[in-house]
Backbone as numpy.savetxt, mean C-alpha at the origin, in Angstrom:
# Nx Ny Nz CAx CAy CAz Cx Cy Cz
-18.66 -19.55 8.02 -17.57 -18.74 7.49 -16.35 -19.61 7.26
-15.70 -19.46 6.10 -14.53 -20.27 5.78 -13.59 -19.49 4.87
-12.31 -19.55 5.19 -11.28 -18.95 4.36 -10.09 -19.89 4.31
-9.73 -20.30 3.10 -8.58 -21.18 2.92 -7.98 -20.91 1.55
-6.63 -20.90 1.49 -5.96 -20.62 0.22 -4.54 -21.11 0.26
-4.00 -21.34 -0.93 -2.58 -21.64 -1.09 -1.87 -20.36 -1.53
-0.84 -19.99 -0.79 -0.09 -18.77 -1.11 0.88 -19.04 -2.26
0.79 -18.22 -3.31 1.69 -18.40 -4.45 2.54 -17.17 -4.72
2.28 -16.08 -4.01 3.08 -14.87 -4.19 3.34 -14.22 -2.83
4.14 -14.92 -2.04 4.44 -14.46 -0.68 5.17 -13.12 -0.70
6.08 -12.94 -1.64 6.87 -11.71 -1.70 5.99 -10.48 -1.88
5.00 -10.58 -2.76 4.11 -9.45 -3.01 3.28 -9.14 -1.76
2.68 -10.16 -1.17 1.85 -9.95 0.01 2.69 -9.38 1.17
3.89 -9.89 1.32 4.78 -9.40 2.38 5.17 -7.95 2.12
5.37 -7.60 0.86 5.71 -6.23 0.50 4.57 -5.28 0.85
3.33 -5.72 0.62 2.17 -4.89 0.93 2.06 -4.70 2.45
2.25 -5.77 3.21 2.17 -5.69 4.67 3.27 -4.78 5.22
4.46 -4.85 4.62 5.57 -3.98 5.03 5.22 -2.51 4.80
4.61 -2.22 3.66 4.17 -0.85 3.38 3.17 -0.39 4.43
2.22 -1.25 4.75 1.18 -0.89 5.73 1.78 -0.63 7.10
2.80 -1.41 7.46 3.39 -1.29 8.80 4.08 0.04 9.01
4.42 0.74 7.94 5.06 2.05 8.07 4.04 3.14 8.41
2.76 2.78 8.32 1.70 3.72 8.66 1.06 3.41 10.00
0.72 2.12 10.23 0.05 1.70 11.45 0.53 0.31 11.87
0.32 -0.04 13.14 0.74 -1.35 13.64 -0.27 -2.44 13.31
-1.49 -2.06 13.03 -2.52 -3.05 12.67 -3.11 -2.67 11.32
-3.65 -3.67 10.64 -4.26 -3.43 9.34 -5.59 -4.16 9.25
-6.43 -3.66 8.38 -7.73 -4.27 8.12 -7.70 -4.93 6.75
-8.16 -6.17 6.69 -8.20 -6.93 5.44 -9.65 -7.29 5.13
-10.04 -7.06 3.89 -11.35 -7.47 3.38 -11.09 -8.33 2.16
-11.59 -9.56 2.17 -11.29 -10.49 1.09 -12.57 -11.15 0.58
-12.65 -11.28 -0.74 -13.73 -12.01 -1.39 -13.09 -13.04 -2.31
-13.88 -13.71 -3.10 -13.34 -14.73 -3.98 -12.45 -14.13 -5.07
-12.68 -12.87 -5.39 -11.93 -12.26 -6.51 -11.02 -11.11 -6.12
-11.31 -10.42 -5.00 -10.52 -9.23 -4.69 -10.04 -9.23 -3.25
-8.87 -8.61 -3.07 -8.20 -8.51 -1.77 -7.98 -7.03 -1.49
-8.57 -6.53 -0.39 -8.42 -5.13 0.01 -7.67 -5.07 1.34
-6.81 -4.09 1.47 -6.03 -3.94 2.70 -5.88 -2.46 3.02
-5.97 -2.13 4.31 -5.82 -0.74 4.71 -5.19 -0.64 6.08
-4.36 0.39 6.26 -3.82 0.76 7.56 -3.88 2.27 7.63
-4.71 2.80 8.52 -4.93 4.24 8.50 -5.21 4.77 9.90
-4.83 6.04 10.11 -5.16 6.76 11.34 -5.15 8.24 11.03
-5.76 9.03 11.90 -5.82 10.47 11.67 -4.43 11.11 11.77
-3.56 10.54 12.60 -2.25 11.14 12.81 -1.26 10.77 11.71
-1.26 9.49 11.31 -0.24 9.02 10.37 -0.73 8.97 8.94
-1.98 9.37 8.68 -2.50 9.28 7.33 -3.01 7.88 7.05
-2.79 7.39 5.86 -3.32 6.06 5.55 -2.58 5.38 4.41
-2.68 4.06 4.40 -2.15 3.24 3.31 -3.27 2.33 2.83
-3.41 2.22 1.51 -4.48 1.40 0.93 -3.91 0.61 -0.25
-4.35 -0.65 -0.36 -3.94 -1.47 -1.50 -5.11 -2.37 -1.89
-5.23 -2.63 -3.19 -6.26 -3.52 -3.69 -5.71 -4.30 -4.87
-5.98 -5.59 -4.93 -5.51 -6.42 -6.02 -6.42 -7.62 -6.20
-6.26 -8.30 -7.31 -7.03 -9.51 -7.58 -6.44 -10.66 -6.77
-7.31 -11.49 -6.21 -6.85 -12.54 -5.30 -5.95 -13.56 -5.99
-6.20 -13.88 -7.27 -5.38 -14.94 -7.87 -3.99 -14.47 -8.28
-3.66 -13.19 -7.96 -2.27 -12.74 -8.08 -1.44 -13.30 -6.93
-2.08 -13.52 -5.77 -1.34 -13.99 -4.60 -1.80 -15.36 -4.09
-2.99 -15.82 -4.51 -3.53 -17.07 -4.00 -3.87 -18.04 -5.13
-3.80 -19.32 -4.83 -4.37 -20.39 -5.65 -5.36 -21.16 -4.78
-6.32 -21.81 -5.42 -7.27 -22.68 -4.71 -7.93 -21.93 -3.54
-8.31 -20.70 -3.80 -8.93 -19.87 -2.77 -10.38 -20.28 -2.54
-10.74 -20.42 -1.27 -12.12 -20.70 -0.89 -12.56 -19.63 0.12
-13.58 -18.86 -0.22 -14.14 -17.85 0.67 -15.63 -18.12 0.80
-16.06 -18.51 1.98 -17.47 -18.76 2.23 -17.93 -17.86 3.37
-18.97 -17.07 3.11 -19.46 -16.12 4.10 -20.91 -15.76 3.81
-21.65 -15.42 4.86 -23.03 -14.98 4.70 -23.11 -13.50 4.32
-21.97 -12.82 4.33 -21.95 -11.38 4.08 -21.53 -11.10 2.64
-22.38 -11.51 1.70 -22.14 -11.29 0.27 -20.78 -11.82 -0.17
-20.35 -12.92 0.44 -19.10 -13.56 0.05 -17.85 -12.84 0.49
-17.96 -11.98 1.51 -16.80 -11.23 2.01 -16.48 -11.65 3.45
-15.18 -11.65 3.77 -14.70 -11.87 5.13 -13.78 -10.72 5.48
-13.94 -10.17 6.69 -13.13 -9.03 7.11 -12.55 -9.28 8.49
-11.30 -8.87 8.68 -10.67 -9.00 9.99 -9.54 -7.99 10.13
-9.14 -7.78 11.38 -8.02 -6.90 11.72 -6.88 -7.77 12.24
-5.65 -7.43 11.86 -4.51 -8.26 12.23 -3.28 -7.38 12.46
-2.39 -7.84 13.32 -1.14 -7.14 13.58 -0.20 -7.23 12.37
0.35 -6.10 11.97 1.32 -6.10 10.87 2.54 -6.96 11.21
3.03 -6.80 12.43 4.22 -7.54 12.86 3.96 -9.04 12.87
2.81 -9.44 13.43 2.50 -10.86 13.50 2.31 -11.48 12.14
1.61 -10.78 11.25 1.39 -11.31 9.90 2.69 -11.37 9.12
3.54 -10.36 9.30 4.81 -10.33 8.60 5.71 -11.49 9.03
5.70 -11.84 10.33 6.49 -12.97 10.81 6.04 -14.27 10.15
4.74 -14.45 10.04 4.22 -15.65 9.38 4.62 -15.69 7.91
4.51 -14.56 7.22 4.85 -14.52 5.80 6.35 -14.73 5.58
7.18 -14.20 6.49 8.63 -14.42 6.37 8.97 -15.91 6.46
8.19 -16.65 7.26 8.42 -18.09 7.38 8.04 -18.82 6.10
7.20 -18.19 5.28 6.74 -18.83 4.04 7.67 -18.60 2.85
8.57 -17.63 2.97 9.43 -17.29 1.84 10.33 -18.48 1.47
10.30 -18.84 0.21 11.13 -19.94 -0.29 10.61 -21.33 0.03
9.42 -21.44 0.61 8.91 -22.76 0.98 8.32 -23.46 -0.24
8.11 -24.76 -0.11 7.52 -25.56 -1.19 6.01 -25.33 -1.27
5.35 -25.32 -0.12 3.90 -25.14 -0.05 3.56 -24.30 1.17
2.62 -23.38 1.01 2.14 -22.58 2.14 0.62 -22.48 2.05
-0.05 -23.04 3.04 -1.51 -23.01 3.10 -1.92 -22.03 4.20
-2.84 -21.15 3.89 -3.34 -20.16 4.85 -4.83 -20.37 5.06
-5.27 -20.33 6.32 -6.71 -20.45 6.57 -7.07 -19.83 7.91
-8.32 -19.45 8.05 -8.85 -18.98 9.33 -9.26 -20.15 10.18
-8.90 -20.12 11.46 -9.27 -21.19 12.38 -9.83 -20.58 13.66
-10.61 -21.38 14.38 -11.09 -20.97 15.70 -10.43 -21.85 16.74
-9.75 -21.22 17.69 -9.06 -21.95 18.74 -10.05 -22.41 19.82
-9.62 -23.35 20.68 -10.51 -23.83 21.76 -11.06 -22.73 22.65
-10.29 -21.64 22.81 -10.77 -20.55 23.66 -11.66 -19.56 22.90
-12.09 -19.96 21.69 -12.99 -19.18 20.83 -12.30 -18.03 20.10
-11.01 -17.84 20.33 -10.29 -16.81 19.58 -10.11 -17.29 18.14
-9.98 -16.33 17.24 -9.82 -16.65 15.81 -8.40 -16.28 15.38
-7.81 -17.13 14.57 -6.43 -16.91 14.13 -6.30 -17.18 12.64
-5.32 -16.51 12.04 -4.92 -16.81 10.67 -3.78 -17.81 10.77
-4.04 -19.01 10.30 -3.12 -20.14 10.49 -2.37 -20.43 9.19
-1.07 -20.71 9.30 -0.24 -21.02 8.14 0.39 -22.40 8.33
0.18 -23.26 7.36 0.82 -24.58 7.33 1.88 -24.53 6.23
3.14 -24.57 6.65 4.26 -24.34 5.73 5.06 -25.62 5.57
5.31 -25.99 4.32 6.08 -27.20 4.03 7.38 -26.82 3.32
8.48 -27.23 3.93 9.80 -27.04 3.32 10.40 -28.38 2.95
11.27 -28.38 1.95 11.95 -29.59 1.50 13.42 -29.55 1.89
13.94 -30.66 2.42 15.36 -30.76 2.73 16.13 -31.15 1.47
17.45 -31.20 1.59 18.27 -31.61 0.44 17.98 -33.05 0.04
17.52 -33.85 1.00 17.17 -35.25 0.71 15.71 -35.39 0.28
15.09 -34.25 -0.02 13.70 -34.22 -0.48 12.71 -34.69 0.59
13.09 -34.54 1.85 12.16 -34.85 2.93 11.40 -33.57 3.32
10.18 -33.75 3.77 9.33 -32.61 4.11 9.49 -32.21 5.57
9.56 -30.92 5.80 9.56 -30.38 7.15 8.35 -29.45 7.25
7.49 -29.71 8.21 6.27 -28.91 8.38 6.45 -27.88 9.49
6.01 -26.67 9.22 6.05 -25.58 10.20 4.65 -25.01 10.32
4.20 -24.83 11.54 2.89 -24.24 11.78 3.06 -22.86 12.43
2.41 -21.87 11.86 2.46 -20.50 12.39 1.03 -19.98 12.45
0.76 -19.10 13.40 -0.54 -18.45 13.42 -0.44 -17.08 14.07
-1.36 -16.22 13.69 -1.45 -14.88 14.27 -2.92 -14.62 14.57
-3.20 -14.12 15.76 -4.57 -13.85 16.15 -5.15 -12.70 15.33
-6.44 -12.81 15.01 -7.12 -11.77 14.27 -8.39 -11.37 15.01
-8.87 -10.18 14.74 -10.14 -9.72 15.28 -11.13 -9.59 14.14
-12.19 -10.38 14.18 -13.17 -10.35 13.11 -13.90 -9.00 13.12
-14.20 -8.50 11.92 -14.87 -7.22 11.79 -16.14 -7.36 10.96
-17.08 -6.48 11.22 -18.30 -6.46 10.42 -17.96 -6.00 9.00
-18.48 -6.69 8.01 -18.13 -6.41 6.62 -18.50 -4.98 6.20
-19.69 -4.46 6.51 -20.00 -3.08 6.08 -18.99 -2.05 6.62
-18.63 -2.18 7.91 -17.65 -1.26 8.48 -16.28 -1.42 7.85
-15.88 -2.67 7.57 -14.58 -2.91 6.95 -14.51 -2.33 5.54
-15.63 -2.39 4.81 -15.64 -1.82 3.46 -15.33 -0.33 3.50
-15.86 0.37 4.52 -15.57 1.79 4.65 -14.09 2.03 4.97
-13.52 1.16 5.81 -12.13 1.33 6.24 -11.16 1.13 5.08
-11.41 0.11 4.25 -10.46 -0.23 3.18 -10.66 0.60 1.91
-11.70 1.41 1.88 -11.94 2.26 0.71 -11.21 3.58 0.89
-10.30 3.92 -0.01 -9.56 5.19 0.13 -10.51 6.38 0.09
-10.22 7.40 0.88 -11.05 8.61 0.82 -11.02 9.19 -0.59
-12.19 9.44 -1.12 -12.26 10.02 -2.46 -12.28 11.53 -2.35
-11.57 12.16 -3.22 -11.52 13.62 -3.23 -11.63 14.11 -4.66
-12.14 15.30 -4.80 -12.18 15.94 -6.11 -10.81 16.58 -6.35
-9.87 15.75 -6.80 -8.49 16.20 -6.92 -8.38 17.39 -7.86
-7.65 18.41 -7.42 -7.44 19.58 -8.26 -6.38 19.32 -9.31
-5.33 18.60 -8.91 -4.23 18.28 -9.84 -3.78 16.85 -9.61
-3.61 16.09 -10.69 -3.04 14.74 -10.64 -1.94 14.66 -11.69
-0.73 14.30 -11.27 0.40 14.24 -12.19 1.24 13.00 -11.95
1.86 12.51 -13.02 2.82 11.41 -12.91 4.19 12.01 -12.65
4.81 11.59 -11.55 6.08 12.17 -11.11 7.27 11.50 -11.78
8.46 12.09 -11.65 9.68 11.45 -12.17 9.95 10.12 -11.47
10.93 9.39 -11.96 11.31 8.10 -11.36 11.63 8.28 -9.88
11.33 7.25 -9.10 11.38 7.36 -7.65 12.78 7.69 -7.14
13.82 7.08 -7.71 15.17 7.34 -7.21 15.59 8.79 -7.45
15.20 9.35 -8.58 15.51 10.74 -8.89 14.75 11.68 -7.97
13.47 11.36 -7.74 12.64 12.16 -6.85 13.16 12.10 -5.41
13.53 10.90 -4.97 14.03 10.72 -3.61 15.30 11.52 -3.36
16.17 11.56 -4.36 17.42 12.30 -4.22 17.15 13.80 -4.03
16.21 14.34 -4.80 15.88 15.76 -4.69 15.28 16.09 -3.33
14.38 15.23 -2.86 13.72 15.47 -1.58 14.71 15.31 -0.42
15.65 14.39 -0.55 16.66 14.21 0.48 17.50 15.47 0.64
17.82 16.11 -0.47 18.58 17.36 -0.40 17.79 18.45 0.31
16.51 18.55 0.00 15.66 19.57 0.62 15.44 19.29 2.11
15.50 18.02 2.50 15.26 17.65 3.91 16.34 18.20 4.83
17.50 18.55 4.27 18.57 19.14 5.08 18.27 20.59 5.46
17.27 21.16 4.81 16.95 22.57 5.03 15.70 22.79 5.87
14.79 21.80 5.88 13.53 22.00 6.58 12.87 20.64 6.85
11.92 20.63 7.79 11.14 19.43 8.07 9.88 19.36 7.22
9.49 20.51 6.64 8.25 20.58 5.88 8.52 20.86 4.41
7.66 20.31 3.56 7.81 20.46 2.12 6.47 20.87 1.52
6.48 21.92 0.73 5.28 22.33 0.01 5.37 21.84 -1.43
4.34 21.10 -1.85 4.30 20.52 -3.19 3.22 21.25 -3.98
3.60 21.86 -5.08 2.67 22.61 -5.92 2.64 21.99 -7.31
1.46 21.57 -7.73 1.30 21.01 -9.07 0.45 21.92 -9.94
0.73 21.91 -11.23 -0.05 22.74 -12.16 -0.62 21.87 -13.27
-1.67 22.37 -13.91 -2.29 21.64 -15.02 -1.40 21.63 -16.26
-0.34 22.43 -16.23 0.61 22.46 -17.36 1.69 21.38 -17.22
1.57 20.54 -16.20 2.52 19.44 -16.05 3.78 19.82 -15.30
3.66 20.72 -14.34 4.82 21.16 -13.56 4.60 20.87 -12.08
5.64 20.37 -11.42 5.62 20.16 -9.97 6.77 20.97 -9.36
6.44 21.76 -8.34 7.46 22.49 -7.60 7.54 21.94 -6.19
8.74 21.63 -5.74 9.01 21.21 -4.37 9.73 22.37 -3.69
9.12 22.95 -2.67 9.73 24.14 -2.05 9.77 24.00 -0.54
10.82 24.52 0.06 11.00 24.52 1.51 11.46 25.90 1.94
11.08 26.26 3.17 11.64 27.45 3.80 12.82 27.00 4.64
13.92 27.70 4.55 15.09 27.33 5.34 14.76 27.45 6.83
15.56 26.80 7.66 15.27 26.73 9.09 15.14 28.10 9.74
15.85 29.09 9.23 15.73 30.43 9.79 14.68 31.26 9.05
13.94 30.58 8.10 12.86 31.20 7.32 13.35 32.41 6.53
14.65 32.47 6.27 15.20 33.62 5.56 14.91 33.56 4.07
14.80 32.36 3.52 14.56 32.25 2.09 13.93 30.91 1.76
13.40 30.82 0.55 12.81 29.60 0.04 13.76 28.94 -0.95
13.76 27.61 -0.94 14.54 26.86 -1.92 13.56 25.98 -2.68
13.65 25.99 -4.01 12.69 25.25 -4.84 13.40 24.31 -5.80
12.75 23.19 -6.06 13.15 22.28 -7.14 11.93 22.10 -8.03
12.13 22.20 -9.33 10.99 22.14 -10.25 11.18 21.02 -11.27
10.08 20.29 -11.52 10.04 19.29 -12.58 8.95 19.71 -13.56
9.27 19.70 -14.84 8.30 20.12 -15.84 8.10 19.02 -16.89
7.11 19.21 -17.73 6.82 18.23 -18.78 6.25 16.93 -18.26
5.58 16.98 -17.11 5.02 15.76 -16.51 3.66 15.44 -17.12
3.37 14.15 -17.18 2.12 13.69 -17.80 0.98 13.69 -16.79
-0.22 14.00 -17.28 -1.42 13.93 -16.45 -2.25 12.74 -16.89
-2.65 11.85 -15.98 -3.47 10.70 -16.35 -4.80 11.12 -16.97
-5.38 10.23 -17.73 -6.63 10.54 -18.43 -7.75 10.92 -17.48
-7.79 10.24 -16.30 -8.89 10.50 -15.39 -8.82 11.88 -14.77
-7.75 12.61 -15.02 -7.61 13.94 -14.42 -7.66 15.04 -15.48
-8.48 14.84 -16.51 -8.52 15.79 -17.62 -9.00 17.17 -17.18
-10.00 17.22 -16.31 -10.53 18.51 -15.86 -9.84 18.90 -14.56
-8.68 19.55 -14.67 -7.90 19.93 -13.51 -7.96 21.43 -13.27
-7.69 21.81 -12.02 -7.53 23.23 -11.70 -6.17 23.69 -12.23
-6.01 25.00 -12.29 -4.76 25.53 -12.82 -3.57 25.14 -11.96
-3.77 25.17 -10.63 -2.69 24.76 -9.72 -3.28 24.36 -8.38
-2.51 23.61 -7.61 -2.91 23.20 -6.26 -1.65 22.92 -5.46
-1.72 23.16 -4.14 -0.56 22.98 -3.26 -0.96 22.22 -2.00
0.02 21.53 -1.43 -0.16 20.87 -0.14 1.18 20.84 0.56
1.16 21.07 1.87 2.39 21.03 2.67 2.36 19.80 3.56
3.42 19.00 3.50 3.51 17.76 4.27 4.85 17.71 4.99
4.94 16.82 5.97 6.23 16.57 6.60 7.09 15.74 5.65
8.33 16.15 5.49 9.22 15.45 4.56 9.42 13.99 4.98
9.51 13.74 6.30 9.73 12.38 6.76 8.57 11.46 6.39
7.32 12.00 6.38 6.17 11.20 5.97 6.27 10.82 4.49
6.68 11.77 3.67 6.82 11.51 2.25 7.96 10.53 1.98
9.08 10.70 2.68 10.21 9.79 2.50 9.85 8.37 2.94
9.09 8.26 4.03 8.68 6.95 4.52 7.81 6.23 3.48
6.93 6.96 2.84 6.07 6.37 1.82 6.89 5.95 0.60
7.83 6.78 0.19 8.63 6.45 -1.00 9.55 5.27 -0.77
9.97 5.08 0.50 10.91 3.99 0.82 10.19 2.72 1.28
8.87 2.71 1.19 8.11 1.62 1.79 8.18 0.32 1.01
8.43 0.38 -0.28 8.48 -0.84 -1.08 9.87 -1.02 -1.67
10.33 -2.27 -1.68 11.65 -2.58 -2.24 11.61 -2.69 -3.76
10.40 -2.73 -4.33 10.26 -2.85 -5.77 10.40 -1.48 -6.44
10.56 -1.50 -7.74 10.65 -0.26 -8.51 9.29 0.01 -9.15
8.57 1.01 -8.68 7.24 1.29 -9.24 7.32 1.62 -10.73
6.33 1.13 -11.48 6.26 1.47 -12.89 5.87 2.94 -13.06
5.05 3.44 -12.13 4.63 4.84 -12.16 4.53 5.37 -10.73
4.77 6.67 -10.58 4.59 7.35 -9.31 3.66 8.53 -9.57
2.51 8.54 -8.91 1.52 9.60 -9.12 1.35 10.41 -7.85
1.05 11.69 -8.01 0.63 12.50 -6.86 -0.71 13.13 -7.17
-1.57 13.15 -6.16 -2.91 13.72 -6.28 -3.04 14.80 -5.22
-3.38 16.00 -5.64 -3.43 17.14 -4.71 -4.81 17.77 -4.72
-5.36 17.93 -3.53 -6.54 18.78 -3.33 -6.06 19.98 -2.53
-6.19 21.16 -3.09 -5.51 22.34 -2.59 -5.65 22.55 -1.09
-4.51 22.49 -0.38 -4.41 22.72 1.07 -5.29 21.79 1.91
-5.73 20.67 1.32 -6.63 19.78 2.06 -6.13 18.33 2.11
-5.69 17.80 0.99 -5.24 16.40 1.01 -4.19 16.16 -0.07
-3.36 15.14 0.23 -2.28 14.77 -0.70 -2.11 13.26 -0.68
-2.08 12.67 -1.86 -1.89 11.22 -2.00 -0.69 10.95 -2.88
0.18 10.06 -2.42 1.27 9.53 -3.24 0.89 8.11 -3.62
0.89 7.82 -4.90 0.48 6.51 -5.37 1.63 5.84 -6.13
2.04 4.66 -5.66 3.07 3.88 -6.32 2.40 2.75 -7.07
2.56 2.71 -8.39 1.93 1.68 -9.22 2.99 0.64 -9.57
2.80 -0.58 -9.06 3.78 -1.66 -9.24 3.26 -2.66 -10.27
4.11 -3.03 -11.21 3.78 -4.03 -12.21 4.04 -5.42 -11.62
2.99 -6.15 -11.32 3.12 -7.45 -10.66 3.87 -8.45 -11.53
3.56 -8.48 -12.82 4.21 -9.44 -13.71 5.71 -9.19 -13.79
6.09 -7.91 -13.83 7.51 -7.56 -13.96 8.27 -7.80 -12.67
7.69 -7.41 -11.53 8.39 -7.44 -10.25 8.26 -8.77 -9.52
7.14 -9.47 -9.73 6.88 -10.68 -8.94 6.57 -11.91 -9.79
6.58 -11.77 -11.12 6.42 -12.91 -12.00 5.07 -13.60 -11.92
4.03 -12.86 -11.64 2.69 -13.43 -11.55 1.76 -12.60 -12.41
1.15 -13.16 -13.44 0.42 -12.38 -14.41 -1.02 -12.83 -14.55
-1.91 -11.86 -14.73 -3.30 -12.11 -15.08 -3.53 -11.64 -16.51
-4.58 -12.14 -17.12 -4.86 -11.81 -18.51 -5.62 -10.49 -18.68
-6.43 -10.11 -17.68 -7.26 -8.93 -17.82 -6.43 -7.65 -17.85
-6.96 -6.66 -18.58 -6.30 -5.36 -18.64 -6.26 -4.72 -17.27
-5.09 -4.22 -16.88 -4.97 -3.53 -15.61 -4.84 -4.44 -14.40
-5.02 -5.75 -14.61 -5.01 -6.65 -13.45 -3.60 -6.92 -12.96
-2.60 -6.57 -13.77 -1.22 -6.81 -13.36 -0.61 -5.63 -12.63
-1.42 -4.62 -12.32 -0.96 -3.48 -11.57 -1.52 -3.51 -10.15
-0.65 -3.22 -9.18 -1.07 -3.04 -7.80 -0.75 -1.60 -7.42
-1.75 -0.90 -6.89 -1.57 0.49 -6.50 -1.36 0.59 -5.00
-0.19 1.07 -4.60 0.11 1.34 -3.20 -0.23 2.82 -2.97
-1.26 3.09 -2.19 -1.78 4.45 -2.07 -1.54 4.99 -0.67
-0.78 6.07 -0.58 -0.45 6.69 0.72 -1.15 8.03 0.83
-2.02 8.15 1.83 -2.67 9.42 2.14 -1.88 10.10 3.25
-1.19 11.19 2.94 -0.31 11.86 3.91 -1.04 12.99 4.62
-0.77 13.18 5.92 -1.35 14.32 6.64 -0.88 15.63 6.03
-1.82 16.53 5.78 -1.50 17.84 5.21 -1.49 18.88 6.33
-0.45 19.70 6.35 -0.28 20.71 7.40 -1.06 21.97 7.04
-1.48 22.68 8.05 -2.23 23.92 7.83 -1.36 24.92 7.10
-2.00 25.57 6.15 -1.24 26.56 5.38 -1.13 27.89 6.11
C-alpha cells in the first residue's frame, strides 16, 4: 500500500475538512488515482459528503493498493486541519502515508517554506489515521440515496441566510415545504405556538434530474443545523439545492465552482464543480 502526492489546492481541501468538522470530529476518506471521497456522518448530527477529482487538489499522485486501487482511512478533523493550515502559502507540500516504528499509521506532511533570502525552511507534520476496509469505507462515503419528492435550486445563500436568521428569533424548528411549481415555503410556529410565520420563494428552478417530482413535500429541521450547514464554507456557492423526501429526509447541497473560487480547473464537463452535501436530521412531524 502506498499513498503520496503533492498538494496544489490546500485551500479547497481545508475548506472541505472545515465543512466536515461541523458535523463530526472524525472523517472517513476514500481515495483512488482519480477520485477523492470524504464523509463525516452520524445518526444524531446527520452527515456531510464531498466528492471531487483528485487532480483538482493533488499533483504527482501515487495510489498503490491491492483493493482495486483504493485506500481508505479515518482521521481527526482537527488534526488534519492543523496540518493543512501549516501548508497554506507554502512553496511545496508533500503528503504521504507512513508507518511509524510502533506500527501506527500516520498521514505525514513535508512542508517547504521560502525565506526572504530564498532559503528553504522544512516543517514536518503528521496526524495519526486508522486504516479502514475499502468495502466498508465505500458505504460510509456514499451519500444515502433517496427517491426525492422535490428538488429545487434555492435563492442565493446570503439572501436565504438572512430570511432564516429572522425566523430563528421565533422558533428553534423550521418546516421547509417545496412544490413542483418551483415554490419553497419556510414556516415556523412562534414560541407560544399561537401562530405561524412563513417566508415564501417562488419561480425557483428544478434540476433536470428531478423532472418527475411529487406535487409537494415537507421536512422539519432544527434551524441551527441548517444555519451550521449554510455557514460551513467561506466560498460563495454557484448553486444551492435542497432535496426533500416528505417527512423523511432533507439534503442541502452547496455546489462550488472550483475554477472560480480556487483557481484550479479541469477540462472535463462538470469536473470543476464540488458538491458539499449536508444530510440534516429530520424531526418527527
